[in-house]
Backbone as ProteinMPNN parsed JSONL, in Angstrom:
{"seq_chain_A": "MTTAAVLPTTQTAAPAQPVVAVRRRTVDRVLIALGGVAAVVLVVAGAMLMWGSNFAHDYVHRELSSQNILFPSADALDGQGRSDLVRYADHQVTTGNEAEAYASFINGHLQGIADGATYADLGATQNAAAADLQAAQDNGASAGEIATLQAKVDTISGQRDSLFKGETLRGLLLSSYAWATVGRIAGIAAIVAFLAAAVMAVLVVAGLVHEHRLGHTTT", "coords_chain_A": {"N_chain_A": [[-169.832, 17.968, 19.534], [-166.755, 17.916, 20.942], [-164.476, 20.075, 22.506], [-161.046, 20.07, 22.992], [-159.341, 21.098, 25.824], [-156.866, 23.523, 25.75], [-153.897, 23.674, 27.297], [-151.789, 26.122, 28.685], [-148.318, 26.233, 27.943], [-145.525, 26.03, 29.999], [-142.303, 27.54, 30.332], [-139.217, 26.609, 31.517], [-136.906, 28.553, 33.124], [-133.458, 28.91, 32.325], [-130.763, 28.15, 34.522], [-128.944, 30.799, 35.985], [-125.681, 31.684, 34.843], [-122.705, 31.606, 36.731], [-120.911, 34.556, 37.394], [-117.636, 35.338, 36.812], [-115.523, 37.343, 38.394], [-112.702, 39.307, 38.015], [-110.38, 40.921, 39.887], [-109.04, 44.188, 39.46], [-106.579, 44.754, 40.634], [-105.526, 42.224, 40.877], [-105.057, 41.506, 38.216], [-103.149, 43.46, 37.586], [-101.051, 42.688, 39.265], [-100.396, 40.184, 38.215], [-99.486, 40.932, 35.665], [-97.306, 42.505, 36.409], [-95.685, 40.577, 37.611], [-95.168, 38.904, 35.407], [-93.785, 40.725, 33.818], [-91.53, 41.123, 35.418], [-90.359, 38.562, 35.314], [-89.818, 38.431, 32.571], [-87.938, 40.483, 32.35], [-85.799, 39.428, 33.842], [-85.207, 37.146, 32.298], [-84.384, 38.374, 29.915], [-82.094, 39.707, 30.788], [-80.451, 37.528, 31.488], [-80.254, 36.292, 28.962], [-78.986, 38.36, 27.555], [-76.537, 38.434, 28.936], [-75.463, 35.92, 28.307], [-75.26, 36.126, 25.518], [-73.417, 38.225, 25.361], [-71.227, 37.003, 26.537], [-70.737, 35.011, 24.605], [-70.078, 36.676, 22.458], [-67.713, 37.932, 23.364], [-66.112, 35.668, 23.667], [-65.898, 34.722, 21.0], [-64.58, 36.914, 19.826], [-62.138, 37.011, 21.291], [-61.114, 34.464, 20.758], [-60.796, 34.402, 17.942], [-58.974, 36.523, 17.655], [-56.778, 35.553, 19.119], [-56.076, 33.159, 17.757], [-55.541, 34.075, 15.137], [-53.453, 35.858, 15.633], [-51.456, 34.118, 16.432], [-50.66, 33.014, 14.041], [-49.141, 34.879, 12.769], [-49.447, 36.455, 10.382], [-48.736, 38.762, 7.898], [-49.547, 41.714, 6.111], [-48.377, 42.76, 2.869], [-46.168, 45.536, 2.007], [-47.233, 48.941, 1.319], [-46.33, 49.795, -1.193], [-45.845, 47.35, -2.438], [-48.401, 46.275, -2.541], [-49.697, 48.145, -4.151], [-48.223, 47.713, -6.477], [-49.146, 45.222, -7.205], [-51.644, 45.75, -7.986], [-53.52, 45.976, -5.972], [-54.697, 48.216, -4.639], [-56.884, 48.594, -3.077], [-56.37, 47.387, -0.71], [-54.454, 48.817, 0.572], [-54.764, 50.209, 2.955], [-54.348, 48.307, 4.846], [-51.672, 47.834, 4.819], [-48.61, 46.424, 5.836], [-49.757, 45.59, 8.204], [-50.471, 43.302, 10.855], [-52.429, 40.374, 10.654], [-55.104, 40.198, 12.67], [-57.779, 40.466, 13.203], [-61.248, 39.81, 12.335], [-62.101, 41.263, 10.058], [-59.648, 41.938, 8.896], [-58.784, 39.377, 8.324], [-60.597, 38.62, 6.336], [-59.86, 40.468, 4.379], [-57.221, 39.672, 3.828], [-57.731, 37.146, 2.856], [-58.938, 37.836, 0.471], [-56.701, 38.936, -0.756], [-55.113, 36.658, -1.083], [-56.76, 35.22, -2.808], [-56.52, 36.715, -5.111], [-53.961, 36.006, -5.949], [-54.353, 33.29, -6.381], [-56.02, 33.296, -8.574], [-54.26, 33.794, -10.579], [-52.959, 31.448, -11.042], [-52.765, 28.648, -13.054], [-54.605, 29.655, -14.907], [-56.869, 30.498, -13.467], [-58.059, 28.138, -12.623], [-59.213, 25.77, -10.162], [-58.069, 23.832, -7.266], [-59.531, 21.436, -7.274], [-60.397, 21.435, -9.918], [-58.077, 20.886, -11.366], [-57.601, 18.248, -10.911], [-58.511, 16.192, -12.723], [-57.05, 16.991, -14.931], [-54.4, 16.632, -14.079], [-54.368, 13.853, -13.686], [-54.795, 12.968, -16.297], [-52.472, 13.92, -17.58], [-50.547, 12.46, -16.201], [-51.27, 9.916, -17.032], [-50.73, 10.086, -19.77], [-47.966, 10.354, -19.67], [-47.216, 7.897, -18.56], [-48.105, 6.185, -20.569], [-46.445, 6.948, -22.67], [-43.967, 6.159, -21.685], [-44.371, 3.413, -21.51], [-44.645, 2.751, -24.208], [-42.184, 3.164, -25.211], [-41.251, 5.769, -25.887], [-39.337, 8.604, -27.089], [-36.556, 10.073, -25.298], [-36.698, 12.823, -25.169], [-39.441, 13.363, -25.619], [-40.564, 12.092, -23.389], [-39.414, 13.608, -21.361], [-40.616, 16.064, -21.846], [-43.306, 15.46, -21.329], [-43.051, 14.741, -18.65], [-42.283, 17.153, -17.532], [-44.637, 18.569, -17.91], [-46.366, 17.175, -16.197], [-45.107, 17.724, -13.766], [-45.403, 20.487, -13.647], [-48.202, 20.807, -13.487], [-48.649, 19.431, -11.112], [-47.25, 21.042, -9.317], [-48.755, 23.369, -9.545], [-51.225, 22.469, -8.522], [-50.458, 21.887, -5.91], [-49.776, 24.43, -4.94], [-52.265, 25.681, -5.193], [-53.771, 24.139, -3.427], [-52.621, 24.744, -0.904], [-53.013, 27.526, -0.858], [-55.834, 27.766, -1.132], [-56.629, 26.414, 1.15], [-55.589, 28.018, 3.267], [-56.947, 30.374, 2.678], [-59.588, 29.542, 3.084], [-59.523, 29.01, 5.85], [-59.044, 31.557, 6.853], [-61.354, 32.888, 6.024], [-63.178, 31.472, 7.547], [-62.463, 32.362, 10.078], [-63.198, 35.014, 9.782], [-65.957, 34.653, 9.53], [-66.639, 33.658, 12.092], [-65.915, 35.861, 13.611], [-67.774, 37.687, 12.674], [-70.161, 36.491, 13.541], [-69.73, 36.74, 16.287], [-69.777, 39.52, 16.511], [-72.426, 40.078, 15.795], [-73.691, 38.749, 17.882], [-72.863, 40.359, 19.99], [-74.227, 42.757, 19.394], [-76.856, 41.83, 19.622], [-76.834, 41.252, 22.336], [-76.664, 43.79, 23.49], [-79.122, 44.836, 22.652], [-80.803, 43.101, 24.053], [-80.192, 43.787, 26.71], [-81.061, 46.457, 26.744], [-83.796, 46.06, 26.257], [-84.396, 44.663, 28.586], [-83.945, 46.669, 30.453], [-85.965, 48.49, 29.766], [-88.188, 46.892, 30.328], [-87.823, 46.561, 33.061], [-88.257, 49.18, 33.963], [-90.947, 49.421, 33.32], [-91.998, 47.511, 35.049], [-91.376, 48.622, 37.548], [-92.902, 50.938, 37.348], [-95.408, 49.76, 37.266], [-95.505, 48.634, 39.829], [-95.484, 50.938, 41.39], [-97.889, 52.078, 40.563], [-99.678, 50.078, 41.41], [-99.278, 50.224, 44.152], [-100.182, 52.816, 44.72], [-102.84, 52.502, 43.963], [-103.669, 50.719, 45.851], [-103.609, 52.313, 48.184], [-105.595, 54.109, 47.504], [-107.94, 52.649, 47.417], [-108.291, 51.847, 50.01]], "CA_chain_A": [[-168.401, 18.039, 19.236], [-166.052, 18.372, 22.159], [-163.224, 20.832, 22.237], [-160.04, 19.777, 24.013], [-158.779, 22.305, 26.459], [-155.43, 23.73, 25.476], [-153.246, 24.201, 28.501], [-150.572, 26.909, 28.361], [-147.038, 25.579, 28.287], [-144.624, 26.871, 30.814], [-140.876, 27.347, 30.021], [-138.357, 26.688, 32.709], [-135.761, 29.444, 32.89], [-132.143, 28.295, 32.556], [-130.092, 28.737, 35.691], [-127.979, 31.86, 35.659], [-124.281, 31.293, 34.931], [-121.968, 32.443, 37.685], [-120.028, 35.572, 36.815], [-116.301, 35.337, 37.42], [-114.99, 38.704, 38.417], [-111.278, 39.39, 38.307], [-110.073, 42.238, 40.406], [-108.026, 44.943, 38.708], [-105.28, 44.616, 41.297], [-105.006, 40.894, 40.554], [-104.519, 41.596, 36.851], [-101.925, 44.254, 37.646], [-99.995, 41.906, 39.89], [-99.969, 39.167, 37.259], [-98.687, 41.597, 34.633], [-96.04, 42.912, 37.021], [-94.882, 39.362, 37.778], [-94.696, 38.5, 34.075], [-92.763, 41.683, 33.411], [-90.308, 40.83, 36.159], [-89.762, 37.352, 34.743], [-89.278, 38.784, 31.248], [-86.723, 41.274, 32.559], [-84.734, 38.512, 34.265], [-84.845, 36.322, 31.138], [-83.63, 39.216, 28.976], [-80.766, 39.943, 31.357], [-79.691, 36.291, 31.334], [-79.961, 36.135, 27.533], [-77.97, 39.349, 27.197], [-75.25, 38.027, 29.5], [-74.945, 34.793, 27.519], [-74.862, 36.645, 24.213], [-72.187, 38.989, 25.533], [-70.149, 36.028, 26.746], [-70.434, 34.434, 23.303], [-69.406, 37.687, 21.643], [-66.339, 38.085, 23.859], [-65.384, 34.432, 23.366], [-65.581, 34.708, 19.572], [-63.57, 37.946, 19.561], [-60.849, 36.606, 21.862], [-60.632, 33.259, 20.067], [-60.323, 34.791, 16.608], [-57.763, 37.341, 17.818], [-55.678, 34.708, 19.585], [-55.667, 32.227, 16.712], [-54.932, 34.808, 14.025], [-52.17, 36.418, 16.079], [-50.448, 33.05, 16.493], [-50.213, 32.71, 12.686], [-48.172, 35.921, 12.387], [-49.653, 36.784, 8.963], [-48.536, 40.194, 7.678], [-49.813, 42.254, 4.781], [-47.211, 43.388, 2.226], [-46.08, 46.992, 2.113], [-48.132, 49.69, 0.44], [-45.78, 49.773, -2.552], [-46.046, 46.013, -3.004], [-49.834, 46.122, -2.835], [-49.974, 48.956, -5.337], [-47.611, 47.063, -7.621], [-49.946, 44.065, -7.57], [-52.984, 46.194, -8.326], [-54.421, 45.833, -4.84], [-54.764, 49.487, -3.913], [-57.997, 48.524, -2.132], [-55.873, 46.822, 0.541], [-53.329, 49.626, 1.061], [-54.988, 50.615, 4.351], [-53.858, 47.235, 5.719], [-50.256, 47.628, 4.531], [-47.702, 46.118, 6.955], [-50.515, 45.214, 9.402], [-50.612, 41.887, 11.157], [-53.825, 39.934, 10.607], [-55.555, 39.822, 14.017], [-59.223, 40.649, 13.328], [-62.034, 39.175, 11.29], [-62.08, 42.071, 8.834], [-58.328, 41.782, 8.287], [-58.734, 38.022, 7.771], [-61.327, 38.646, 5.067], [-59.061, 41.224, 3.417], [-56.074, 38.861, 3.4], [-58.282, 36.081, 2.018], [-59.091, 38.444, -0.85], [-55.348, 39.068, -1.303], [-54.704, 35.318, -1.52], [-57.571, 34.845, -3.962], [-55.944, 37.373, -6.28], [-52.835, 35.183, -6.405], [-54.867, 32.01, -6.866], [-56.587, 33.488, -9.907], [-53.168, 33.825, -11.544], [-52.4, 30.1, -11.182], [-53.513, 27.73, -13.929], [-55.688, 30.389, -15.579], [-58.056, 30.582, -12.623], [-58.591, 26.829, -12.244], [-59.1, 25.454, -8.743], [-57.407, 22.562, -6.948], [-60.389, 20.343, -7.746], [-60.443, 21.452, -11.387], [-56.844, 20.325, -11.936], [-57.478, 16.82, -10.616], [-58.624, 15.426, -13.958], [-55.94, 17.381, -15.81], [-53.198, 15.975, -13.571], [-54.475, 12.418, -13.96], [-54.613, 12.766, -17.737], [-51.059, 14.13, -17.89], [-49.81, 11.307, -15.674], [-51.575, 8.772, -17.905], [-49.976, 10.281, -21.018], [-46.558, 10.073, -19.376], [-47.066, 6.454, -18.393], [-48.268, 5.556, -21.883], [-45.23, 7.215, -23.447], [-42.902, 5.302, -21.159], [-44.668, 2.022, -21.874], [-44.498, 2.594, -25.663], [-40.796, 3.402, -25.587], [-41.096, 7.076, -26.521], [-38.003, 9.18, -26.999], [-36.251, 10.731, -24.019], [-37.177, 14.199, -25.236], [-40.898, 13.365, -25.434], [-40.832, 11.739, -22.0], [-39.022, 14.762, -20.539], [-41.657, 17.086, -22.028], [-44.497, 15.031, -20.59], [-42.732, 14.805, -17.212], [-42.317, 18.569, -17.153], [-46.058, 18.942, -17.841], [-46.891, 16.603, -14.962], [-44.534, 18.467, -12.645], [-46.011, 21.822, -13.616], [-49.57, 20.698, -12.976], [-48.553, 19.032, -9.709], [-46.859, 22.239, -8.569], [-49.917, 24.265, -9.502], [-52.205, 21.906, -7.582], [-49.928, 22.031, -4.556], [-49.924, 25.844, -4.571], [-53.687, 25.957, -5.035], [-54.236, 23.481, -2.205], [-52.178, 25.539, 0.24], [-53.671, 28.827, -0.881], [-57.269, 27.624, -0.857], [-56.787, 26.021, 2.557], [-55.381, 29.2, 4.097], [-58.055, 31.294, 2.415], [-60.772, 29.014, 3.759], [-59.373, 29.206, 7.293], [-59.202, 32.984, 7.129], [-62.772, 33.227, 5.887], [-63.858, 30.913, 8.716], [-62.215, 33.307, 11.174], [-64.064, 36.171, 9.528], [-67.338, 34.264, 9.83], [-66.798, 33.613, 13.543], [-65.87, 37.239, 14.103], [-69.064, 38.298, 12.342], [-71.137, 35.928, 14.478], [-69.49, 37.373, 17.578], [-70.233, 40.91, 16.448], [-73.888, 40.043, 15.835], [-74.069, 38.376, 19.249], [-72.679, 41.549, 20.825], [-75.348, 43.67, 19.133], [-78.049, 41.22, 20.22], [-76.722, 41.395, 23.787], [-77.018, 45.173, 23.827], [-80.574, 44.946, 22.483], [-81.441, 42.385, 25.16], [-80.028, 44.594, 27.921], [-81.951, 47.615, 26.632], [-85.159, 45.573, 26.452], [-84.535, 44.352, 30.007], [-84.058, 47.939, 31.17], [-87.324, 49.0, 29.525], [-89.116, 46.047, 31.077], [-87.669, 46.87, 34.48], [-88.936, 50.454, 34.195], [-92.388, 49.149, 33.303], [-92.33, 46.78, 36.276], [-91.357, 49.599, 38.643], [-94.083, 51.791, 37.185], [-96.554, 48.964, 37.672], [-95.508, 48.52, 41.286], [-95.899, 52.232, 41.936], [-99.331, 52.213, 40.3], [-100.395, 49.147, 42.278], [-99.182, 50.751, 45.517], [-101.09, 53.957, 44.822], [-104.202, 51.991, 43.866], [-103.989, 50.129, 47.151], [-103.91, 53.395, 49.122], [-106.837, 54.766, 47.1], [-109.101, 51.782, 47.719], [-108.421, 51.597, 51.446]], "C_chain_A": [[-167.717, 18.639, 20.437], [-164.761, 19.069, 21.761], [-162.245, 20.563, 23.358], [-159.47, 21.084, 24.542], [-157.282, 22.385, 26.183], [-154.808, 24.392, 26.686], [-152.007, 24.999, 28.102], [-149.317, 26.177, 28.812], [-146.171, 26.563, 29.053], [-143.182, 26.528, 30.482], [-140.048, 27.544, 31.283], [-137.138, 27.537, 32.386], [-134.463, 28.726, 33.218], [-131.481, 28.95, 33.754], [-129.035, 29.754, 35.263], [-126.552, 31.349, 35.849], [-123.554, 32.195, 35.917], [-121.023, 33.386, 36.959], [-118.708, 35.561, 37.577], [-115.734, 36.736, 37.321], [-113.521, 38.663, 38.817], [-110.955, 40.809, 38.748], [-108.954, 42.884, 39.605], [-106.652, 44.759, 39.333], [-104.664, 43.253, 41.002], [-104.377, 40.885, 39.166], [-103.197, 42.354, 36.855], [-100.777, 43.44, 38.223], [-99.484, 40.801, 38.972], [-99.081, 39.771, 36.178], [-97.331, 42.027, 35.18], [-95.114, 41.699, 37.179], [-94.318, 38.887, 36.436], [-93.614, 39.442, 33.574], [-91.454, 41.45, 34.124], [-89.588, 39.607, 35.624], [-89.122, 37.654, 33.388], [-87.986, 39.572, 31.378], [-85.551, 40.384, 32.946], [-84.261, 37.663, 33.093], [-84.013, 37.13, 30.144], [-82.227, 39.506, 29.494], [-79.885, 38.705, 31.192], [-79.306, 36.075, 29.873], [-78.887, 37.114, 27.083], [-76.6, 38.969, 27.715], [-74.634, 36.879, 28.699], [-74.491, 35.243, 26.14], [-73.567, 37.44, 24.298], [-71.002, 38.073, 25.772], [-69.746, 35.395, 25.417], [-69.692, 35.409, 22.402], [-67.95, 37.848, 22.058], [-65.498, 36.847, 23.546], [-64.964, 34.397, 21.899], [-64.48, 35.713, 19.248], [-62.197, 37.503, 20.06], [-60.264, 35.409, 21.12], [-60.057, 33.611, 18.703], [-59.025, 35.584, 16.715], [-56.566, 36.471, 18.198], [-55.167, 33.792, 18.477], [-55.008, 32.933, 15.533], [-53.568, 35.369, 14.418], [-51.076, 35.355, 16.081], [-49.913, 32.689, 15.11], [-49.179, 33.711, 12.163], [-48.228, 36.228, 10.88], [-49.579, 38.295, 8.803], [-48.912, 40.572, 6.252], [-48.519, 42.809, 4.191], [-47.239, 44.903, 2.417], [-47.041, 47.658, 1.131], [-47.638, 49.663, -1.002], [-46.019, 48.418, -3.22], [-47.512, 45.792, -3.37], [-50.223, 46.928, -4.065], [-49.427, 48.294, -6.591], [-48.391, 45.856, -8.106], [-51.39, 44.438, -7.918], [-53.99, 46.034, -7.206], [-54.407, 47.109, -3.987], [-55.899, 49.496, -2.9], [-57.56, 47.996, -0.769], [-54.753, 47.65, 1.159], [-53.515, 50.024, 2.517], [-54.541, 49.539, 5.342], [-52.358, 47.01, 5.573], [-49.448, 47.468, 5.82], [-48.438, 45.763, 8.25], [-50.477, 43.702, 9.595], [-52.099, 41.534, 11.177], [-54.226, 39.442, 11.999], [-57.064, 39.931, 14.193], [-59.94, 39.951, 12.182], [-62.005, 39.945, 9.985], [-60.733, 41.965, 8.125], [-58.176, 40.39, 7.675], [-59.455, 37.961, 6.429], [-60.506, 39.362, 3.991], [-57.878, 40.39, 2.913], [-56.537, 37.672, 2.559], [-58.501, 36.584, 0.597], [-57.74, 38.59, -1.538], [-54.862, 37.716, -1.838], [-55.463, 34.916, -2.779], [-57.051, 35.502, -5.243], [-54.777, 36.589, -6.847], [-53.335, 33.859, -6.989], [-55.43, 32.134, -8.276], [-55.504, 33.5, -10.981], [-52.509, 32.472, -11.764], [-53.325, 29.263, -12.06], [-54.744, 28.385, -14.529], [-56.988, 30.392, -14.779], [-58.67, 29.258, -12.237], [-58.382, 26.602, -10.747], [-58.348, 24.138, -8.544], [-58.223, 21.381, -7.471], [-60.416, 20.272, -9.271], [-59.236, 20.737, -11.998], [-56.691, 18.838, -11.662], [-57.512, 15.973, -11.867], [-57.467, 15.725, -14.902], [-54.642, 16.693, -15.387], [-53.224, 14.474, -13.866], [-54.256, 12.119, -15.441], [-53.151, 12.924, -18.138], [-50.22, 12.958, -17.4], [-50.046, 10.073, -16.54], [-50.821, 8.879, -19.219], [-48.502, 9.952, -20.815], [-46.329, 8.575, -19.254], [-47.191, 5.729, -19.722], [-47.022, 5.761, -22.74], [-44.083, 6.338, -22.977], [-43.126, 3.85, -21.548], [-44.439, 1.764, -23.36], [-43.081, 2.889, -26.143], [-40.58, 4.708, -26.31], [-39.697, 7.605, -26.293], [-37.817, 9.884, -25.661], [-36.767, 12.161, -24.007], [-38.674, 14.286, -24.993], [-41.261, 13.056, -23.993], [-40.5, 12.91, -21.075], [-40.074, 15.869, -20.628], [-42.909, 16.731, -21.233], [-44.265, 15.083, -19.081], [-42.775, 16.244, -16.717], [-43.768, 19.055, -17.021], [-46.687, 18.424, -16.555], [-46.389, 17.384, -13.76], [-45.16, 19.853, -12.512], [-47.414, 21.774, -13.018], [-49.561, 20.321, -11.495], [-48.174, 20.226, -8.832], [-48.007, 23.231, -8.453], [-50.961, 23.762, -8.508], [-51.739, 22.071, -6.14], [-50.093, 23.475, -4.07], [-51.391, 26.196, -4.33], [-54.238, 25.338, -3.753], [-53.863, 24.305, -0.974], [-52.916, 26.876, 0.298], [-55.146, 28.747, -0.545], [-57.525, 27.23, 0.589], [-56.639, 27.222, 3.475], [-56.514, 30.203, 3.911], [-59.319, 30.83, 3.128], [-60.701, 29.219, 5.259], [-59.564, 30.672, 7.673], [-60.662, 33.404, 7.028], [-63.597, 32.631, 7.028], [-63.67, 31.813, 9.926], [-63.076, 34.548, 11.018], [-65.51, 35.86, 9.872], [-67.577, 34.23, 11.331], [-66.769, 35.005, 14.151], [-67.188, 37.952, 13.831], [-70.161, 37.788, 13.273], [-70.979, 36.566, 15.853], [-69.973, 38.808, 17.61], [-71.766, 40.975, 16.503], [-74.38, 39.688, 17.238], [-73.915, 39.557, 20.197], [-73.808, 42.555, 20.644], [-76.628, 43.135, 19.771], [-78.022, 41.351, 21.739], [-77.118, 42.798, 24.231], [-78.529, 45.384, 23.716], [-81.301, 44.271, 23.643], [-81.343, 43.183, 26.457], [-80.949, 45.817, 27.9], [-83.411, 47.201, 26.849], [-85.407, 45.234, 27.924], [-84.693, 45.623, 30.831], [-85.455, 48.537, 31.005], [-88.343, 48.204, 30.321], [-89.036, 46.323, 32.571], [-88.356, 48.181, 34.839], [-90.443, 50.252, 34.241], [-92.826, 48.412, 34.576], [-92.368, 47.733, 37.466], [-92.576, 50.511, 38.564], [-95.345, 51.04, 37.603], [-96.656, 48.811, 39.177], [-95.962, 49.819, 41.942], [-97.396, 52.425, 41.763], [-100.14, 51.308, 41.228], [-100.384, 49.632, 43.726], [-100.137, 51.927, 45.704], [-102.555, 53.504, 44.776], [-104.628, 51.377, 45.184], [-104.327, 51.181, 48.172], [-105.243, 54.039, 48.79], [-108.057, 53.955, 47.527], [-109.261, 51.492, 49.203], [-109.104, 52.744, 52.135]], "O_chain_A": [[-168.059, 19.732, 20.89], [-164.073, 18.687, 20.814], [-162.55, 20.79, 24.528], [-159.171, 22.019, 23.799], [-156.545, 21.416, 26.369], [-155.149, 25.518, 27.049], [-151.25, 24.554, 27.24], [-149.259, 25.592, 29.893], [-146.119, 27.758, 28.762], [-142.849, 25.349, 30.359], [-140.191, 28.533, 32.002], [-136.414, 27.234, 31.438], [-134.356, 28.031, 34.229], [-131.619, 30.153, 33.975], [-128.327, 29.553, 34.276], [-126.232, 30.69, 36.838], [-123.767, 33.408, 35.933], [-120.399, 32.989, 35.975], [-118.659, 35.744, 38.794], [-115.499, 37.233, 36.22], [-113.151, 38.062, 39.825], [-111.24, 41.773, 38.037], [-108.039, 42.209, 39.133], [-105.661, 44.624, 38.615], [-103.444, 43.125, 40.889], [-103.298, 40.326, 38.966], [-102.237, 41.941, 36.204], [-99.655, 43.5, 37.72], [-98.288, 40.511, 38.947], [-98.052, 39.2, 35.818], [-96.32, 41.924, 34.486], [-93.915, 41.784, 36.914], [-93.148, 38.517, 36.338], [-92.635, 39.002, 32.971], [-90.385, 41.562, 33.524], [-88.364, 39.603, 35.493], [-88.021, 37.189, 33.096], [-87.045, 39.361, 30.612], [-84.44, 40.557, 32.444], [-83.059, 37.475, 32.906], [-83.039, 36.617, 29.592], [-81.274, 39.546, 28.715], [-78.721, 38.81, 30.806], [-78.166, 35.716, 29.576], [-77.987, 36.753, 26.324], [-75.601, 39.156, 27.02], [-73.43, 36.869, 28.444], [-73.456, 34.794, 25.647], [-72.716, 37.345, 23.413], [-69.903, 38.324, 25.276], [-68.557, 35.256, 25.13], [-68.783, 35.017, 21.669], [-67.059, 37.896, 21.211], [-64.321, 36.958, 23.202], [-63.816, 34.081, 21.586], [-63.558, 35.409, 18.491], [-61.206, 37.608, 19.337], [-59.058, 35.349, 20.883], [-58.963, 33.171, 18.351], [-58.085, 35.347, 15.957], [-55.472, 36.638, 17.658], [-53.958, 33.666, 18.283], [-54.021, 32.439, 14.989], [-52.635, 35.352, 13.617], [-49.919, 35.642, 15.773], [-48.827, 32.119, 15.003], [-48.436, 33.416, 11.226], [-47.203, 36.257, 10.2], [-50.284, 39.028, 9.497], [-48.628, 39.837, 5.306], [-47.656, 43.279, 4.932], [-48.21, 45.465, 2.923], [-47.584, 47.014, 0.234], [-48.435, 49.524, -1.93], [-46.349, 48.343, -4.403], [-47.816, 45.187, -4.398], [-50.979, 46.458, -4.915], [-50.071, 48.303, -7.64], [-48.315, 45.497, -9.282], [-52.241, 43.571, -8.118], [-55.192, 45.963, -7.46], [-54.141, 47.075, -2.786], [-55.894, 50.3, -1.968], [-58.286, 48.137, 0.215], [-54.161, 47.241, 2.158], [-52.533, 50.164, 3.246], [-54.373, 49.815, 6.53], [-51.826, 46.068, 6.16], [-49.577, 48.254, 6.759], [-47.801, 45.646, 9.296], [-50.454, 42.933, 8.634], [-52.922, 42.31, 11.662], [-53.752, 38.402, 12.456], [-57.587, 39.527, 15.232], [-59.325, 39.555, 11.191], [-61.897, 39.346, 8.915], [-60.678, 41.908, 6.896], [-57.526, 40.229, 6.642], [-58.976, 37.322, 5.492], [-60.458, 38.924, 2.841], [-57.569, 40.399, 1.722], [-55.825, 37.236, 1.655], [-58.277, 35.853, -0.367], [-57.631, 38.396, -2.749], [-54.272, 37.644, -2.916], [-54.888, 34.343, -3.705], [-57.13, 34.919, -6.324], [-54.607, 36.505, -8.064], [-52.792, 33.37, -7.98], [-55.333, 31.204, -9.077], [-55.785, 33.25, -12.153], [-51.598, 32.355, -12.584], [-54.53, 29.192, -11.819], [-55.796, 27.758, -14.648], [-58.076, 30.299, -15.348], [-59.711, 29.24, -11.579], [-57.476, 27.179, -10.145], [-58.033, 23.429, -9.499], [-57.67, 20.441, -8.043], [-60.453, 19.185, -9.847], [-59.358, 20.066, -13.023], [-55.736, 18.224, -12.139], [-56.643, 15.124, -12.065], [-56.965, 14.834, -15.586], [-53.877, 16.228, -16.231], [-52.207, 13.897, -14.254], [-53.608, 11.133, -15.792], [-52.643, 12.147, -18.947], [-49.3, 12.512, -18.086], [-49.132, 9.278, -16.757], [-50.325, 7.877, -19.733], [-47.867, 9.348, -21.68], [-45.353, 8.047, -19.788], [-46.466, 4.767, -19.977], [-46.597, 4.852, -23.453], [-43.312, 5.831, -23.791], [-42.178, 3.138, -21.879], [-44.07, 0.65, -23.733], [-42.812, 2.866, -27.344], [-39.8, 4.759, -27.261], [-38.965, 7.126, -25.427], [-38.781, 10.243, -24.986], [-37.218, 12.659, -22.975], [-39.141, 15.159, -24.262], [-42.16, 13.679, -23.429], [-41.225, 13.171, -20.115], [-40.388, 16.526, -19.636], [-43.495, 17.576, -20.556], [-45.17, 15.426, -18.321], [-43.248, 16.516, -15.614], [-44.087, 19.848, -16.135], [-47.446, 19.135, -15.897], [-47.153, 17.675, -12.84], [-45.414, 20.329, -11.406], [-47.77, 22.585, -12.162], [-50.367, 20.83, -10.716], [-48.712, 20.397, -7.738], [-48.209, 23.852, -7.409], [-51.517, 24.546, -7.74], [-52.542, 22.362, -5.254], [-50.497, 23.713, -2.932], [-51.721, 26.915, -3.387], [-55.07, 25.939, -3.075], [-54.701, 24.534, -0.101], [-53.38, 27.302, 1.356], [-55.659, 29.555, 0.229], [-58.513, 27.655, 1.189], [-57.465, 27.43, 4.364], [-56.982, 30.807, 4.876], [-60.038, 31.641, 3.711], [-61.703, 29.565, 5.884], [-60.175, 30.982, 8.695], [-61.149, 34.182, 7.848], [-64.602, 33.214, 7.435], [-64.598, 32.009, 10.711], [-63.617, 35.07, 11.993], [-66.212, 36.697, 10.439], [-68.603, 34.717, 11.803], [-67.507, 35.296, 15.092], [-67.662, 38.73, 14.658], [-70.994, 38.565, 13.74], [-71.967, 36.895, 16.509], [-70.515, 39.266, 18.616], [-72.329, 41.833, 17.182], [-75.361, 40.254, 17.724], [-74.73, 39.744, 21.101], [-74.29, 43.137, 21.615], [-77.39, 43.885, 20.381], [-79.065, 41.54, 22.364], [-77.822, 42.969, 25.226], [-79.14, 46.025, 24.57], [-82.29, 44.796, 24.156], [-82.307, 43.247, 27.219], [-81.544, 46.168, 28.919], [-84.168, 47.892, 27.531], [-86.492, 45.485, 28.449], [-85.47, 45.662, 31.785], [-86.053, 49.024, 31.964], [-89.256, 48.774, 30.919], [-90.053, 46.32, 33.266], [-88.972, 48.288, 35.899], [-91.134, 50.827, 35.081], [-93.906, 48.672, 35.107], [-93.276, 47.665, 38.295], [-93.203, 50.817, 39.577], [-96.242, 51.615, 38.219], [-97.749, 48.853, 39.742], [-96.719, 49.811, 42.913], [-98.09, 52.871, 42.677], [-101.166, 51.722, 41.768], [-101.37, 49.469, 44.444], [-100.819, 52.022, 46.724], [-103.404, 54.062, 45.472], [-105.784, 51.489, 45.594], [-105.245, 50.983, 48.968], [-105.957, 54.475, 49.693], [-109.074, 54.509, 47.946], [-110.282, 50.937, 49.61], [-109.3, 52.707, 53.349]]}, "name": "protein", "num_of_chains": 1, "seq": "MTTAAVLPTTQTAAPAQPVVAVRRRTVDRVLIALGGVAAVVLVVAGAMLMWGSNFAHDYVHRELSSQNILFPSADALDGQGRSDLVRYADHQVTTGNEAEAYASFINGHLQGIADGATYADLGATQNAAAADLQAAQDNGASAGEIATLQAKVDTISGQRDSLFKGETLRGLLLSSYAWATVGRIAGIAAIVAFLAAAVMAVLVVAGLVHEHRLGHTTT"}
């Protein structure tokens, strides 16, 4: 019986992977460069936000001033139960907050028209009244009945006209308030951006100082 010789197997070692070494100074310089770019971007963003804030403020002020809207006197506001608006008495509406306050004043009057109905709500009511009037005229109703129905149509039409004007002015004032609020938020964001840019600039300067000292140490 023959025994086959068992030869030892040899394993070939895998080639060593090259080690990529990144110098500390290289990392520092990359971080400093990124910090500088971030600082510049924040400054540009802050400048644009500040421009937007100033534009919104100036636009709202200019447009509201041209309307020459004045709050009633303190006595008139108290008499209408609007003591919450007394601080604006006799003031001209020129700011977003004043526009919101005057919109609230208008809304108080609108609630007293047609039992709180809106311009859109009275559309069906006006059409129905007009249809009743036309039917009465077609059926030969008495002059008194026709006059009563005509008065009803005129009343509803007058209410709708008042509501349309009031709701339109109120909507425009609230739009001015919204733009003023956007401008105020943009101004706050601009300040935050400038502060962040200042912090980033300090970090960049500190990084440059550290990199300069490290260079002297290693030489």
